[in-house]
C-alpha positions as CSV (number, residue, x, y, z in Angstrom):
1,M,-147.1,29.1,83.5
2,I,-148.6,25.7,84.4
3,R,-151.1,26.2,81.4
4,K,-148.2,26.8,79.0
5,L,-146.3,23.8,80.3
6,Q,-149.5,21.5,79.9
7,L,-149.7,22.8,76.3
8,I,-146.1,21.9,75.5
9,I,-146.4,18.5,77.0
10,A,-149.7,17.8,75.0
11,A,-147.8,19.1,71.8
12,C,-145.0,16.8,72.5
13,I,-147.2,13.8,73.0
14,L,-149.1,14.6,69.8
15,L,-145.8,14.9,67.8
16,M,-144.5,11.6,69.2
17,S,-147.8,9.9,68.4
18,A,-147.6,11.1,64.7
19,Q,-144.0,10.2,64.5
20,S,-144.8,6.6,65.9
21,V,-147.5,6.0,63.2
22,D,-144.9,6.4,60.4
23,A,-142.1,4.7,62.5
24,Q,-140.1,1.9,60.8
25,I,-140.8,-1.3,62.6
26,T,-138.8,-4.6,63.0
27,I,-140.6,-8.1,63.3
28,G,-139.4,-10.8,65.8
29,N,-140.2,-14.1,67.1
30,S,-142.7,-12.6,69.7
31,D,-144.8,-11.2,66.7
32,M,-145.4,-14.8,65.3
33,A,-148.6,-17.0,66.0
34,V,-148.4,-19.5,68.9
35,A,-150.3,-22.5,69.9
36,G,-153.9,-21.5,71.0
37,D,-154.0,-18.5,68.6
38,T,-157.0,-18.1,66.2
39,F,-157.3,-15.4,63.6
40,R,-160.3,-14.5,61.4
41,V,-159.4,-14.0,57.8
42,S,-161.3,-12.6,54.8
43,I,-160.8,-13.7,51.3
44,A,-161.3,-11.4,48.5
45,N,-161.6,-12.2,44.9
46,F,-160.4,-8.9,43.4
47,A,-157.7,-6.3,44.3
48,P,-158.9,-2.7,44.2
49,V,-158.8,-1.0,40.9
50,G,-155.4,0.6,40.3
51,T,-153.6,-1.9,42.6
52,D,-149.9,-1.9,41.7
53,L,-147.8,-4.3,43.7
54,S,-144.5,-2.6,42.5
55,I,-145.3,0.4,44.8
56,T,-143.1,0.0,47.8
57,G,-140.1,1.6,49.7
58,A,-139.5,3.6,52.8
59,N,-142.7,5.3,54.4
60,T,-145.0,3.9,51.7
61,T,-148.8,4.3,52.1
62,W,-150.7,1.2,51.0
63,D,-154.5,1.7,50.7
64,Y,-156.5,-1.5,50.5
65,S,-159.5,-0.2,52.2
66,A,-161.5,-1.0,49.2
67,L,-161.2,-4.8,49.6
68,Q,-164.4,-6.8,49.5
69,Y,-164.7,-10.1,51.0
70,T,-166.3,-13.1,49.5
71,S,-165.9,-15.7,52.2
72,Q,-164.0,-16.1,55.5
73,D,-161.7,-18.5,57.2
74,V,-160.2,-19.0,60.6
75,D,-156.5,-19.6,60.9
76,T,-155.9,-22.0,63.9
77,F,-152.7,-22.6,65.6
78,L,-152.0,-25.7,67.7
79,A,-149.5,-27.3,69.9
80,T,-148.1,-30.4,68.1
81,S,-149.6,-32.6,70.8
82,A,-153.1,-31.5,69.8
83,T,-152.7,-32.8,66.2
84,A,-152.1,-36.5,66.5
85,T,-149.9,-38.8,68.8
86,F,-147.6,-39.8,66.0
87,Y,-147.0,-36.1,64.9
88,A,-146.4,-35.1,68.6
89,L,-143.6,-37.6,68.8
90,Y,-142.2,-37.1,65.3
91,F,-142.2,-33.3,65.6
92,L,-141.4,-33.2,69.3
93,N,-140.3,-29.8,70.5
94,S,-136.8,-31.0,71.7
95,P,-133.4,-29.6,70.8
96,L,-132.3,-33.2,70.1
97,N,-135.0,-33.6,67.4
98,S,-133.9,-32.5,63.9
99,N,-137.5,-32.1,62.9
100,R,-138.4,-29.9,66.1
101,A,-141.7,-27.9,65.9
102,S,-143.1,-25.5,68.2
103,V,-146.5,-24.8,66.6
104,A,-148.8,-26.4,64.0
105,S,-151.4,-25.1,61.8
106,R,-154.4,-26.7,59.9
107,G,-153.8,-27.1,56.2
108,P,-156.3,-27.0,53.5
109,D,-159.1,-29.7,53.4
110,L,-158.4,-32.0,50.5
111,S,-160.7,-34.8,51.5
112,A,-163.2,-33.8,48.7
113,A,-160.6,-33.3,46.1
114,G,-160.8,-37.0,44.9
115,G,-157.8,-38.7,43.3
116,A,-156.2,-42.1,43.5
117,V,-154.8,-41.7,47.0
118,P,-157.3,-40.2,49.6
119,V,-155.7,-37.2,51.5
120,S,-157.3,-35.6,54.6
121,D,-156.4,-33.9,58.0
122,V,-153.5,-31.8,56.6
123,F,-151.3,-30.1,59.2
124,N,-148.2,-27.7,58.7
125,F,-145.4,-27.7,61.4
126,Y,-143.3,-24.8,62.2
127,Y,-140.4,-24.0,64.5
128,A,-139.8,-20.4,66.0
129,S,-136.7,-19.5,67.6
130,S,-135.1,-16.1,68.5
131,S,-133.4,-16.1,65.1
132,L,-135.7,-17.7,62.6
133,Y,-139.2,-19.0,61.7
134,Q,-139.3,-21.9,59.5
135,Q,-141.5,-24.8,58.2
136,V,-140.1,-28.1,59.3
137,G,-142.6,-30.2,57.5
138,F,-146.2,-31.1,57.2
139,G,-148.5,-34.2,57.8
140,A,-151.6,-35.8,56.4
141,N,-153.8,-38.8,56.6
142,I,-152.9,-40.6,53.4
143,S,-155.0,-43.7,52.5
144,G,-156.0,-43.9,56.2
145,V,-152.5,-43.6,57.5
146,T,-151.1,-40.8,59.5
147,T,-148.1,-39.7,57.7
148,P,-145.4,-37.0,58.7
149,I,-143.3,-35.7,56.0
150,A,-140.2,-33.7,57.2
151,Y,-138.2,-31.3,55.2
152,S,-134.6,-32.5,54.7
153,N,-133.6,-28.7,54.3
154,K,-136.1,-26.5,56.1
155,D,-138.0,-23.7,54.7
156,K,-136.8,-20.6,56.4
157,I,-139.7,-18.2,56.1
158,Y,-138.2,-15.4,58.2
159,N,-134.8,-14.6,59.7
160,F,-135.2,-12.5,62.8
161,P,-135.1,-9.6,63.2
162,V,-137.0,-8.8,60.1
163,S,-136.0,-5.3,59.1
164,F,-136.3,-3.1,56.0
165,G,-133.6,-3.8,53.3
166,D,-133.0,-7.4,54.6
167,A,-132.7,-10.1,51.9
168,D,-132.0,-13.8,52.2
169,S,-132.7,-17.1,50.5
170,C,-132.9,-20.9,51.2
171,D,-133.6,-24.2,49.6
172,S,-135.9,-26.9,51.0
173,N,-137.0,-30.2,49.9
174,Y,-138.9,-33.4,50.9
175,S,-139.7,-36.9,49.7
176,L,-142.5,-39.2,50.4
177,S,-142.8,-43.0,49.5
178,V,-146.3,-44.5,49.2
179,P,-146.1,-48.2,49.3
180,G,-147.5,-50.0,46.2
181,I,-147.7,-46.6,44.3
182,G,-144.4,-45.0,44.2
183,Y,-142.8,-41.9,45.6
184,V,-142.8,-38.0,45.2
185,E,-140.2,-35.4,45.8
186,G,-140.5,-31.8,46.0
187,Q,-137.7,-29.0,45.9
188,Q,-138.2,-25.3,46.5
189,H,-136.0,-22.2,46.3
190,R,-137.2,-19.2,48.4
191,V,-135.9,-15.5,48.0
192,N,-137.0,-13.0,50.7
193,N,-136.7,-9.4,50.3
194,V,-138.0,-6.8,52.8
195,D,-138.7,-4.1,50.3
196,G,-140.8,-1.5,52.1
197,W,-142.4,-0.1,55.3
198,G,-145.1,2.3,56.0
199,S,-148.8,2.5,56.7
200,L,-151.2,-0.2,55.5
201,T,-155.0,0.2,55.5
202,T,-157.5,-2.7,55.0
203,P,-161.1,-3.1,56.0
204,F,-159.8,-4.1,59.3
205,G,-157.9,-1.1,60.1
206,T,-154.7,1.0,59.6
207,F,-151.5,-0.6,60.6
208,N,-147.7,0.2,60.8
209,T,-146.2,-2.5,58.7
210,I,-143.1,-3.8,56.9
211,R,-143.5,-5.6,53.6
212,V,-141.8,-9.0,52.8
213,V,-141.8,-10.2,49.2
214,S,-141.0,-14.0,48.8
215,E,-140.3,-15.4,45.3
216,L,-140.7,-19.1,45.2
217,T,-139.5,-21.5,42.5
218,G,-139.1,-25.3,42.4
219,Q,-139.9,-28.6,40.8
220,D,-141.6,-31.9,41.7
221,S,-140.7,-35.4,40.8
222,L,-142.9,-38.4,40.6
223,Y,-142.1,-42.0,40.3
224,L,-144.8,-44.7,39.7
225,D,-144.0,-48.3,40.6
226,T,-146.8,-49.5,38.4
227,L,-145.2,-47.9,35.3
228,G,-141.5,-48.4,36.3
229,F,-140.5,-44.8,35.6
230,G,-140.9,-41.3,36.8
231,F,-140.9,-37.8,35.5
232,S,-140.2,-34.2,36.8
233,F,-142.0,-31.0,36.1
234,P,-141.2,-27.4,37.3
235,R,-143.5,-25.4,39.5
236,N,-144.9,-22.1,38.3
237,K,-142.9,-19.2,39.8
238,T,-145.1,-17.7,42.6
239,R,-144.7,-14.6,44.9
240,E,-146.0,-13.9,48.3
241,Y,-146.5,-10.3,49.2
242,K,-146.9,-10.1,52.9
243,W,-147.5,-6.9,55.3
244,L,-146.3,-7.7,58.7
245,A,-147.1,-5.8,61.9
246,T,-146.1,-6.2,65.5
247,N,-148.0,-8.5,67.7
248,S,-150.3,-9.5,64.7
249,G,-149.4,-13.3,64.6
250,I,-150.0,-13.5,60.8
251,P,-149.7,-11.0,58.0
252,E,-152.3,-8.2,58.1
253,L,-152.6,-8.7,54.4
254,Q,-151.1,-11.3,52.1
255,I,-151.5,-11.2,48.2
256,N,-150.1,-14.3,46.3
257,T,-149.3,-14.2,42.6
258,T,-148.4,-16.6,39.9
259,V,-146.1,-15.7,37.0
260,L,-147.5,-17.1,33.8
261,G,-146.0,-16.3,30.4
262,G,-144.3,-13.2,31.8
263,S,-147.4,-11.8,33.5
264,E,-147.9,-11.7,37.2
265,I,-151.4,-12.7,38.0
266,I,-153.0,-12.4,41.5
267,S,-154.0,-15.8,42.7
268,S,-155.2,-15.1,46.3
269,I,-156.0,-12.2,48.6
270,R,-156.3,-12.7,52.3
271,Y,-156.4,-10.2,55.2
272,R,-157.1,-10.2,58.9
273,D,-160.6,-9.1,59.7
274,I,-163.6,-9.3,62.0
275,Y,-166.6,-11.5,61.6
276,R,-168.6,-10.6,58.5
277,D,-172.0,-12.1,57.4
278,T,-170.9,-14.0,54.2
279,T,-174.6,-15.1,53.7
280,T,-175.3,-11.6,52.5
281,S,-174.6,-10.8,48.9
282,V,-171.4,-8.8,48.5
283,G,-169.1,-7.8,45.7
284,L,-170.0,-7.9,42.0
285,N,-173.4,-9.0,40.5
286,N,-173.6,-11.5,43.3
287,N,-177.3,-12.3,43.3
288,L,-176.6,-15.9,43.2
289,A,-179.2,-18.6,42.6
290,A,-178.1,-22.2,43.5
291,E,-179.6,-23.8,40.4
292,F,-178.1,-21.5,37.9
293,T,-174.6,-22.6,36.6
294,A,-172.2,-21.6,33.8
295,N,-169.1,-23.2,32.4
296,L,-166.5,-21.7,30.1
297,Y,-164.3,-23.9,28.0
298,P,-161.5,-24.4,27.2
299,N,-160.0,-23.1,30.4
300,P,-157.1,-22.3,30.1
301,S,-157.4,-21.2,26.6
302,L,-154.5,-20.7,24.1
303,D,-156.3,-18.3,21.7
304,G,-159.4,-17.1,23.6
305,N,-162.0,-18.6,21.4
306,C,-164.1,-20.1,24.1
307,M,-167.6,-21.5,24.5
308,L,-169.9,-20.6,27.3
309,Q,-172.5,-23.0,28.4
310,V,-175.2,-22.1,30.9
311,K,-177.9,-24.2,32.7
312,N,-181.3,-23.3,34.3
313,A,-181.1,-19.7,33.1
314,N,-184.3,-17.8,33.8
315,S,-183.7,-15.5,30.8
316,N,-182.7,-15.9,27.3
317,K,-180.8,-12.7,27.5
318,L,-177.2,-12.9,29.0
319,K,-174.9,-10.1,30.0
320,V,-171.2,-11.3,30.0
321,Q,-168.9,-8.9,31.9
322,V,-165.1,-9.7,31.8
323,Y,-162.9,-8.2,34.6
324,S,-159.3,-8.0,35.3
325,I,-158.0,-9.4,38.5
326,T,-157.8,-5.9,39.8
327,G,-161.5,-5.3,39.1
328,A,-161.5,-3.3,36.0
329,L,-164.2,-3.9,33.5
330,L,-162.7,-4.9,30.2
331,L,-165.6,-6.3,28.1
332,N,-169.4,-5.8,28.5
333,L,-171.1,-8.3,26.2
334,D,-174.8,-8.9,25.4
335,K,-175.6,-12.5,24.4
336,S,-178.8,-14.2,23.5
337,L,-179.9,-17.9,23.9
338,D,-182.9,-17.6,21.6
339,N,-183.4,-20.8,19.4
340,N,-180.4,-22.3,21.1
341,S,-181.4,-25.7,22.7
342,S,-177.9,-26.5,23.7
343,N,-177.5,-23.1,25.7
344,I,-174.0,-22.9,24.3
345,I,-172.7,-19.7,22.9
346,Q,-169.2,-18.7,21.5
347,L,-167.3,-15.9,23.2
348,S,-164.9,-15.0,20.4
349,E,-164.5,-11.6,21.8
350,L,-162.2,-13.0,24.5
351,N,-159.4,-13.4,21.9
352,V,-158.5,-9.7,22.2
353,L,-157.4,-10.2,25.7
354,A,-153.8,-10.5,26.7
355,A,-152.4,-13.6,28.5
356,G,-153.6,-13.6,32.1
357,M,-156.2,-14.5,34.7
358,Y,-159.7,-12.9,34.4
359,R,-162.9,-12.9,36.4
360,I,-166.1,-13.5,34.2
361,S,-169.6,-12.6,35.6
362,V,-172.5,-14.2,33.8
363,V,-175.9,-12.6,34.4
364,A,-179.3,-14.1,33.4
365,G,-182.2,-12.2,34.5
366,N,-182.0,-12.0,38.4
367,N,-179.5,-14.8,38.5
368,S,-175.6,-14.6,38.1
369,T,-172.6,-16.5,38.8
370,Q,-168.8,-15.8,38.4
371,L,-166.0,-17.7,36.8
372,S,-162.3,-17.6,36.8
373,W,-160.6,-18.0,33.4
374,I,-157.1,-18.1,32.2
375,K,-155.8,-17.1,28.9
376,K,-152.2,-18.5,28.2
């Protein structure tokens, strides 16, 4: 009798475990990153072959286990007091402060980007409460000056609890004046849809997730004091596909896309991961040699008639392979540099491709490199 009871209990535990794997979850404030958190993230250039971002819904299985990392990063979250004294006061975590922030993250390093106005030490500032998670502003060192920029209307990234079927939207905006140069304004419209839940698998593991799709549109305006006039230009429509799991802090997987000419093009892929040795060659034809370079122009191209210039090739025989953003091989071209002192060859074959973004591998002997190319 005891043996039968043990078997029944074990069967119930197994059944409950199986059900929990496929259980629908909700995301709340406690699932967001807090000051002191660090997360290792892998960056991939290609989505697995056959990736279809339209596949979603209740109890969906998303298999991204074939993702290949090309580099890694560490997402670091800080207390506002750990950024800069001016930021600590400007984004003070107080109910009386309209720019209240509870956590900050390091932004992209722009110090090497050049430009008329030097920009470095970028931080993004967020506030999390029991009901929402929003970006309240950002800050940067601009021309040597610590500069906080607050959103007049905050960018509400999540409304808690985040549950399957939820939908919401918000408008956010900011303005920044640079003395002696002019000012810039930015406006954004965000539409969030929680369009699926289920099991997600990446190289990091398998997780019970919900998917949030955010569509972002907007425009930027620039006024130059030196010219006495300004102009506005719309931003490209972008989408963020985020798979959220409980207690993860950041999305287990995030795929960003850009909509160009009616085509949705994957622009970035990031997923939580363990440490990987990025000094080891991974991915497609990645036998890289530092001295071998290739350049494809024009880029972007309107008609696809492009020129490829290579430098320091150790072979006159080139193999040019064109891949879709999902990793499908589209063109496999053999080219020759014989009797070509300029090392420039025409790639008229690219004109057969549809508008979109492509990855192009150029191989010369045991050297290779990869390029991103856009056809409008």
